[in-house]
N, C-alpha and C positions, 0 to 999 in steps of 0.2 A: 435251194437257198434263194431267198428273196433279195434282189439287188436293185439299187436305185442310183443313177448317175448323180454326181454332186451338182452339176450345173442344172439338171432338171429339178432337183430339190430346191435349189436357190430360187428358181423361177416360180415354183409353187408357192413359196413363202411370199415373194413379191406380189404375186397375183392375189394372195389372200388378204392383203392389206385393207381392201375395201369392205371386207366382211368381219373384221375384228371388232368386238364389242368394247373398245376402249376409246374414250373421247379423243378425237383428232389424231387417232393412230399414234398416240404419244410415244409408245415404245419403239415402233418401227421407224419413226421419224427422228428420234433422238440420236445425235451423232455418236454419243458414247455407246449406246446399244448397237448401233450399226457397226461400229468398229469392233466390238466384242464378237458379234456374230461373224463378221468377215474373217476375223482372226481364227475362230474355231473352224470355219470352212477350209481355210488354207492349210490347217494342220491335219485335215482328214485325207484319206486316200481317195483316188478317183472314183472308186466304187466301194460300197460297204454292204455287208450283209449280216444278219443276225437271226439266230434261232431264239425261241422264247427264253432259253436259259441264259442268253447273253445280255438280257436287258439290264440287270443289276450292274454288270461290268461296264456297260456303256455309260450308264448314269454316273458311276463312280469316276470314270475318266473325265466326263464333262464337268462334274462338280469340282474336281481337283484343279481343273484349268481355270474355272470361273470364280469360285468362292475362296476368299482368303481365310475364312473361318469355317467351322463346322456348320452344317445346314441348320441345325436347331437353334443357332444363335442369331439367325437373321431376323431382325425385328419387324420387317414389313414384307407382306406377301399378297399377291393378287390371286384370288380364287375365282376362276372363270369357268362358267358352264357354257362352253361353246366349242364345237369341233374345230373351228378355224383357229382357236386360240390354244389348242391342246398341244402344240408343238413344244416338245420338251426343252429345246434350246432357247426358244423365245421366252418361255416362262422363267427359266433359270437366269437369263441375262436381265429380264425385266425385274426380277426380285433383287438382283444386285444393284441395278439402277436406283430402285426405291431405297435401298439401304444406304447408299452413298449420299443421296439427296435428303433423306429424312432420318438421320441417325438417332434422334431422340423420340421418334414417334412409335406408338404401340402398333400392334398388328391391325391392319385394315383389310376387310374383305370387300370385293366387288363381285356381286352375283348377277349374271346376265341370263335372260331367257331368250330363246330363239322364236321363230315363227311357230305357231300352233303348239306352244310349249308353256308350261307353268312350273313354278317351284314353290315348295313349302319349306319355311325356315323357322327355327326356334332360336331366339337370341339368348345372350348370356343371362338376361334378367327373367327369362321365361316367356317373353312376348312371342306370339306366333304370327307369322306373316305368310300370306299367299301372294306370290308375285305373278302378275299377269304376263301374257305373251309380249315379246319385243320390249321388255322392260329391264331396268338396271337398278339395283339397290346397293348402296355403299354403307357399311356399318363397321364398328370396331369389334375386336375380339372380346374386349371387356369394357364396359362403360365406366367413366370416372365416377367419383363419389357424389357429384352434385347434379348430374344431368344424364339423360339418355337421348342421343341425337343420331338420326340416320338421314340419308339423302336418297331421293327417289327420282328416277326418270322413267315415266311410264305409268303403270297401274299396279296397285297393291291393296290388299285388305289386311288391316292390322287388328289383332286381338291383344291389346296391351295389358301386360301384367301390372297389377296395382302397386304403386309405390308413391305415396303422397309427398315424400321428401325428394323424389327425383322425377320431375316431369319428363314425359316422353315426347319428342318433337320430330316431325317429318318435314324436311325442306325439299321443295320441288319448285324449280324456277326461282322466283323471288317470294314465294309464299311459304309460310311456316305454320304447320298445324300442330298444336300442343295438346296433350292429354295426360291424365294421371293413370286411369285404369278404365279404358273404354274400348269399343270395337267400331271401326269406321273404315271407309274406303277413300283412297286418294287417287285421282286420275289426272294426268297431264295430257291435255288434248293439244297436240302439236298443230293439228290442222287449223283449229280456231284460235290457237294461242291462249287457251284458258286453263285454269286449274279447277277441278271439281272435288269436293269432299262431301260425303254423305254419312250421317251418323246412325248407327244401329242401336248402340247402348251408351249410356253415360253422358258426357259433355265434353266438348272440345272448344279450343280457342283458335281462331284463324287470324294470322297477322299478315298484313300486306301494306307497304308504304305508310308506316306509322299509324295504321288503322287496325283495330282489333274487333272481331265479331265473335259472338258466342253462338255455337250451333247445338241444337238439342235433337233428341231422337226423331227420326223420320223427317229431318230437314236436310236439304241439299243446298250447299253454298257454292256458287260459281264466281270465280274472279277472272276478269279479263286482264291479261297481262299487257294488252295493247292500250286500253283506255283507262284501266284502274277501276272500272265499274264492278260493283259487287251485287250479286243477286241471290236471294234466299227464297226457296220454294219448298212446299211440302211434297214429300215422296215416300213411297213405301220402301224403306231401306232394305228390308229383307228380300223383297223381290228385285229391287234395283241391283243389289250385289249378290244375286243368286249364283253367279258364276263361281263364287268362292267354294260352293259345295258340289261343283260339277267339273268334270275333266274336259272342259271346253267352254263355250259361250252359252249363255242362257238369257233369252229375252222374253218378257211377258208384256204384250200390248205396248211395246216401246216404239217411240218415234224413230224415223231414220236419222234424225239429227243426233241421236244418241248411239244408234247402231253403227253408222258408217265409221266414226273414228275408231271404234273397237274392232271392227272388221279389218281396218287398215293395220292395226297393231297385230292382229291374229295372223293375217296372211302376208304381212310385210309388203303391202302394195299401196297404190294411190287410187282412191275412188272419187271421181268427179261427178257433177250433175249439171244439167242445163237450166234448172229452175229451182229457186228457193222453195217453191210450193211442194216439191217432192219430199222435202224433209219432214212434212207433217204426216206422211203416210205411216201407219202403225203396223207392227208385225209381232207375232209370237212364234218363236222357233228356238231350237237348240243347234249348236254347231259342235261337232267333234272331229271327225276325219273327212268330212265332206269338202270338196273343192269349192272355191268361191264361185266358179261358173255354175255349179249345181245349186248353190244358195240363190243366186240371182235368177236362175231359171225358175225356181219355185216362187220367187217374188212376182215374176211375170204372170204366173198362173193365177195368182190371187189379187194382184193390184195393177196389172197391165204395165209394169215397169220393165222396160227393155234395157239392154246395155250393149255397148260396143267397146272394143279394145283398140289401143293405139298400135302402131306397127310393131313395137317391141313387146307387146302384151304386158306392159308394166303399169298402164293406167286404164282403169275401167270408167266409162262415162255412162251414167244412168239417165234415162229419159222416159217420159210417159207416152205410151202409144196405145190409144184406145180405138 
């Protein structure tokens, strides 16, 4: 029988806070949630064990302690795609916290992807979304009658179901991208504090600081969240967003200025460089299961770009060595 000491499990939960895909660790830092979790721990024995057949019984005991009503009546729930957030007790207490604070709200899902991971979603209206690595999408279980709105932190490709009466909007940072029935990519570049959107089909409107721009197929619009500057340029949208059709990253003759932010999302690391000129170097390659070290080694073989890592191996610094 598998046994875990209660104190050790507490420590594991505390240590996992930094990896939880929830803004500002809101659940673990909330006093109500903390009290509920501590209460549950105090009511457990010093050690516990369970065979597979005991899982339902364990969940039943936890739910009876935490939920005052049947589970199917809870109006808000967080759906998290992350191993760190899969702790049963945390999810249960988090759901109760959301219920008490938003009693009138409909069900809201938060889907998160980890490093070197993607997710494919189909929303209530038929819209299909491909969520890139290290990203988070927030959306309702059912859209209201007048609009379709989601929130994105990271990268996603949207194939929006047509509905002229209910525009579809994506909010990321302070930028809102609105469509009726189109296909486009949205990318929040945290490194450069910009939002990019590129259109494959149809037409979209981009709103930022009381300014609205219309984007047409094979156009990429970039908004600087720092300066408010808006730039529109011509791009091959099909190639630019080729990653949507590949279980990894896909770059075709792309500049490092575009590649680096996406590698950072994919590998969950920081990539620095010693000169702006390095960003003009172009590469064509695909990434699936390869390590970042392997990718950078290949860059050196074709463009004399070397790299070094900091003492903690968390920051890669690129430089040209000819």
